[in-house]
C-alpha positions as CSV (number, residue, x, y, z in Angstrom):
1,M,8.6,-59.5,-72.1
2,K,8.0,-61.3,-68.7
3,K,11.7,-61.0,-68.3
4,Y,12.0,-57.3,-69.0
5,G,9.0,-56.7,-66.6
6,I,11.0,-58.4,-63.7
7,I,14.1,-56.5,-64.5
8,T,12.0,-53.2,-64.3
9,L,10.3,-54.2,-60.9
10,L,13.7,-54.7,-59.3
11,S,15.1,-51.5,-60.7
12,G,12.4,-49.6,-59.1
13,I,12.7,-51.3,-55.9
14,F,16.4,-50.6,-55.9
15,L,16.0,-47.0,-56.9
16,F,13.4,-46.6,-54.2
17,N,15.5,-47.9,-51.5
18,I,19.0,-46.3,-52.1
19,G,21.1,-44.4,-54.8
20,Y,24.7,-45.5,-55.1
21,S,27.8,-44.8,-57.3
22,S,28.8,-47.3,-59.9
23,T,32.4,-47.1,-58.8
24,E,33.7,-50.0,-56.4
25,N,35.5,-47.6,-53.9
26,N,32.0,-45.9,-53.3
27,D,30.1,-49.1,-53.0
28,K,32.5,-50.2,-50.1
29,E,32.2,-46.8,-48.4
30,I,28.2,-46.9,-48.6
31,Y,28.3,-50.5,-47.3
32,D,30.6,-49.9,-44.3
33,W,28.5,-46.9,-43.4
34,L,25.4,-48.9,-43.4
35,K,27.3,-51.5,-41.4
36,N,28.5,-49.1,-38.9
37,M,24.9,-47.7,-38.2
38,R,23.5,-51.0,-37.5
39,D,26.1,-51.9,-35.0
40,I,25.0,-48.8,-33.1
41,D,21.7,-50.9,-31.7
42,K,22.7,-54.4,-31.3
43,N,19.0,-55.3,-30.7
44,A,17.6,-53.8,-33.9
45,D,16.2,-56.5,-36.1
46,L,18.2,-55.4,-39.2
47,N,18.8,-57.4,-42.4
48,L,21.9,-56.6,-44.9
49,D,21.1,-59.5,-47.0
50,V,18.1,-57.8,-48.7
51,G,19.0,-56.0,-51.9
52,G,22.5,-55.6,-53.4
53,L,25.0,-52.8,-54.0
54,G,27.8,-54.3,-56.2
55,E,29.1,-57.2,-54.2
56,Y,27.9,-55.7,-51.0
57,K,24.3,-56.3,-49.3
58,F,22.3,-53.4,-47.8
59,A,19.3,-52.8,-45.7
60,F,15.7,-51.5,-46.7
61,I,14.8,-47.8,-46.1
62,P,12.5,-48.5,-43.2
63,Q,15.4,-50.2,-41.3
64,L,17.8,-47.5,-42.0
65,K,15.3,-45.0,-40.4
66,K,15.4,-46.9,-37.3
67,I,19.2,-47.0,-37.3
68,L,19.2,-43.1,-38.0
69,Q,17.0,-42.5,-35.1
70,V,19.2,-44.3,-32.6
71,K,22.3,-42.5,-33.9
72,V,20.6,-39.1,-33.7
73,N,19.5,-40.0,-30.0
74,K,22.9,-40.8,-29.0
75,D,24.4,-39.1,-25.7
76,A,27.1,-40.0,-23.1
77,S,24.8,-42.6,-21.7
78,N,24.4,-44.9,-24.6
79,L,27.7,-44.5,-26.3
80,D,29.4,-47.7,-27.3
81,S,33.2,-48.4,-27.6
82,K,33.6,-47.5,-31.1
83,D,31.9,-44.0,-30.4
84,I,34.1,-43.5,-27.5
85,D,37.3,-44.3,-29.4
86,K,36.3,-41.9,-32.1
87,W,36.0,-39.2,-29.6
88,K,39.1,-40.0,-28.1
89,E,40.7,-39.9,-31.4
90,K,39.1,-36.4,-32.1
91,L,40.4,-35.2,-28.8
92,G,43.8,-36.6,-29.1
93,I,43.7,-38.9,-25.9
94,K,45.2,-42.1,-25.8
95,N,44.2,-45.1,-23.8
96,N,44.8,-44.4,-20.2
97,E,46.0,-40.9,-20.7
98,N,43.1,-39.2,-19.5
99,T,43.3,-41.2,-16.3
100,Y,46.9,-40.4,-15.9
101,F,46.3,-36.6,-16.7
102,T,43.6,-36.5,-14.0
103,K,46.0,-38.1,-11.5
104,S,48.8,-36.0,-12.2
105,Q,46.8,-33.0,-12.0
106,F,45.5,-34.0,-8.7
107,D,48.9,-34.9,-7.1
108,K,49.9,-31.7,-8.3
109,L,47.1,-29.7,-6.5
110,N,47.7,-31.9,-3.6
111,N,51.4,-30.9,-3.5
112,S,50.7,-27.3,-3.8
113,V,48.2,-27.3,-0.9
114,N,50.6,-29.0,1.4
115,T,53.4,-26.4,0.5
116,A,51.0,-23.6,1.2
117,N,50.2,-25.2,4.6
118,S,53.7,-25.7,5.5
119,G,54.3,-21.9,4.7
120,V,51.6,-21.0,6.8
121,A,53.0,-22.8,9.5
122,S,56.5,-21.3,9.3
123,A,54.7,-17.8,9.3
124,I,52.9,-18.9,12.5
125,A,56.0,-19.8,14.2
126,T,57.9,-16.9,13.2
127,A,55.3,-14.7,14.5
128,S,55.1,-16.4,17.9
129,T,58.6,-15.8,18.8
130,I,59.1,-13.2,21.7
131,K,60.6,-9.8,21.0
132,N,62.8,-7.8,23.3
133,L,61.6,-4.5,24.6
134,G,64.0,-3.6,27.2
135,N,66.7,-1.3,26.3
136,K,70.4,-2.6,26.3
137,K,69.1,-6.2,26.7
138,H,69.2,-9.0,24.3
139,T,66.5,-11.7,23.9
140,I,66.7,-15.3,22.2
141,S,63.2,-16.9,21.6
142,G,62.2,-20.0,20.0
143,S,58.6,-21.2,18.9
144,I,56.5,-23.8,17.0
145,G,53.8,-23.5,14.5
146,Y,51.1,-25.8,13.1
147,Y,48.6,-25.5,10.4
148,G,46.9,-27.9,7.9
149,K,48.9,-31.1,9.1
150,E,52.2,-29.1,8.6
151,V,54.6,-28.3,11.5
152,A,57.3,-25.6,11.7
153,G,59.7,-24.2,14.1
154,A,61.4,-20.9,14.4
155,I,64.3,-19.1,16.4
156,A,64.6,-15.6,17.0
157,Y,67.2,-12.9,18.3
158,S,66.2,-9.2,19.3
159,T,68.0,-6.4,21.1
160,H,67.5,-2.7,21.8
161,Y,69.9,0.0,22.3
162,K,68.7,3.6,23.0
163,N,66.4,4.5,20.2
164,F,67.5,1.5,17.9
165,G,66.1,-2.0,17.6
166,F,67.3,-4.9,15.9
167,G,65.8,-8.5,15.1
168,A,66.9,-11.5,13.2
169,N,64.9,-15.1,12.8
170,A,65.1,-18.2,11.1
171,S,62.4,-20.9,10.4
172,F,62.1,-24.5,9.2
173,N,59.1,-26.7,8.4
174,S,58.1,-30.5,8.0
175,R,58.7,-29.9,4.2
176,L,62.4,-29.3,4.9
177,E,61.8,-25.7,3.6
178,V,64.1,-23.0,5.5
179,G,63.2,-19.3,5.7
180,A,65.0,-16.3,7.3
181,G,64.4,-12.8,8.0
182,L,66.0,-9.5,9.4
183,G,64.4,-6.4,10.9
184,L,65.8,-3.0,12.1
185,S,63.6,-0.5,14.0
186,Y,64.1,3.2,15.3
187,T,62.0,4.6,18.0
188,F,61.1,8.1,18.4
189,G,59.0,10.3,20.6
190,K,59.3,11.7,24.3
191,D,59.9,8.7,26.7
192,E,57.5,8.8,29.8
193,D,60.1,7.2,31.9
194,K,62.7,9.9,30.9
195,R,60.1,12.7,31.6
196,L,59.5,11.3,35.1
197,Q,63.3,11.1,35.7
198,E,63.5,14.6,34.7
199,E,61.0,15.7,37.3
200,I,62.5,13.7,40.0
201,N,65.8,15.2,39.4
202,S,64.2,18.4,39.5
203,L,62.3,17.7,43.1
204,R,66.0,16.5,44.2
205,K,67.5,19.7,43.3
206,I,64.8,21.7,45.2
207,V,65.3,19.7,48.2
208,E,69.0,19.9,48.1
209,D,68.5,23.8,47.8
210,I,66.2,23.7,51.0
211,V,68.9,21.7,52.8
212,T,71.5,24.1,51.7
213,E,69.3,27.2,53.0
214,N,68.8,25.4,56.3
215,K,72.4,24.9,57.1
216,E,73.1,28.6,56.2
217,L,70.1,29.7,58.7
218,R,71.7,27.5,61.5
219,N,75.1,29.0,61.1
220,S,73.5,32.5,61.2
221,I,71.5,31.7,64.4
222,K,74.6,30.2,66.2
223,K,76.5,33.4,65.7
224,I,73.8,35.4,67.2
């Protein structure tokens, strides 16, 4: 009778603490789960030698509550190496892959910024060339540009003939990028210089007419 009483007491304690499957595989899964939760907090005073599950040992319910509380309160500040490895596996990130990804992205962005700066330097150099404004004249000019630690140079040719203008330029920068451009223009509207020239010609004709009249008057006077 005493023997059956002890068996009943042990059964009650076991059922109070944890329920389990009778299969060996389920026993191992439950044990591994309990052990993993224990490893979350290294300072927890947990004993897996109390009680049994098949051939495995397990902890009391109060001890498990402490483990579960630690597990629930986990954030980025108290993740252990196993937690980090699990998240890496979920995200598909291999060791050192995130560091390489960050560095490659930074290098790519930095290269894009430098390329943009060299393009701006080329634009500044091209815009700084001197254009020809004289009719029937030719101009060759050169210039340099600087922007964001990038340097560029440009050379340009321009000319005007009557109302037409023509220009060409080429640029190069410190990243060995070359650019080129062509331009054509047509100027219309009344030219102020031309108007003044017409007035001068008109006055000159008036003067010539007056001189001619004076000659005729002199000849008439001489005949009298």
